N, C-alpha and C positions, 0 to 999 in steps of 0.2 A: 767731760762735763763738770763746773763749778759744785757746790752745794746747794746754790741761791735754787730758793725755790719760785720758780717763775709763775707769771699770774696766767700764762696758755700754752699747752703743751701741742703742738701741731704735729700730727702725723700721717707722714708721706710713705706708703707702700711704693715701692717699686720693681722693674724690672726690663732690664733692657731698654732705658726710656733716659738715655743718659742727656742728649738735647732737651728733652722738651721739663725733665728735670732741672736742669740750670735753671731754664725760666720761673719754671715753681716757687724754686730757691730765693731768686730773685726776687720774687714779688712778695714773697717773707720777708725777706730782709729788709723791702722799700716801704715794709707798713707802718703809718704815723704811733702805733703801740710799738715798742720797742723789747717790752718786756714779758719775753718769748722764749722758748725752747722748739726745736724742730726733730723731730726724731724722725732719719728716715731709716725705712728696714728693705734691705738688699735683698732679693731674691736669688743671689749669686750670678746678678748679670755677667753678661759677656762680654758689655761694650765699656766704656767707660766709665761710667756710671761713678766709681771712688774716684775716679781723676778731677770729675766737676767737684764732687763735695770736697776735695784738697785744696783745688786752685780758690772754690769761696774761700776757706779758710775763719771759717766764722765760728766762735768758741762755742755759740748757741746753737748749730746745726751738729748732731751728735750720729753716727751710721755704723748699722748693726745688719750683718751679714746674717741668714737664717734661710733657710731653707721650708717655704711655708706649703710645698707639697701641694700645688694647685688651690690649695686654702685662703685664699687673700684675706680671709678676719680672724688668720692664726697671725699674721703680720702686723694688722691691726695690735691685737689682742697682747703681744710681745711688746710694740712699743706703749701702752700703756703701761706696763711690768716699769717701763723705767719713765717714765713722766714725772716730771717733781713739780705739778702744777695740782691745784685743783678742778680746773676747767681745761679742755679736749676740744680741737679743732680737726678734721681729719682735710686732709687736701692729697688728691690723686695726683701723679707725678707726672700728668699731661695737663693740669689746670694751672690756676694763675688765683692770685686772693687781688681785689681793688686793695688801691693803699689804705683805705679806711676801713676796711672790712675790723679785723681787732680792736679798731679805735671804736669800730660804734660796737663791738664786743664788750668791751670795755665798760660803755656807758650801759649797757644792758645789766649788768650784773651790781654796777653801782646802784641801778633802779633800783635792784630785787632786793638788796640788802637794806635799803628802807622800809620794806615794807613790814 
């Protein structure tokens, strides 16, 4: 990861969801807002999760192997420590973002700064 402080960190915990994760990550890459980082917290998957992240090869995506011992909040908390932004979005590895999701989030951030 670079030292750039992204606007939004997207936290994606996962376990054996490689094919869904691929779609989730593509939905992040296809955002209208490009100033993000994604932290994938891999609960030691036995499928091809690491290969999916490697094939996408986007420097804004970081993968961390972590045993959450069945406590998904532990994975999210670990990702928060890695976040380089003030704002965080959570995305399950079997979900997708619409292309305008982060841009709309950004718009609301700008509005709130004016208040």
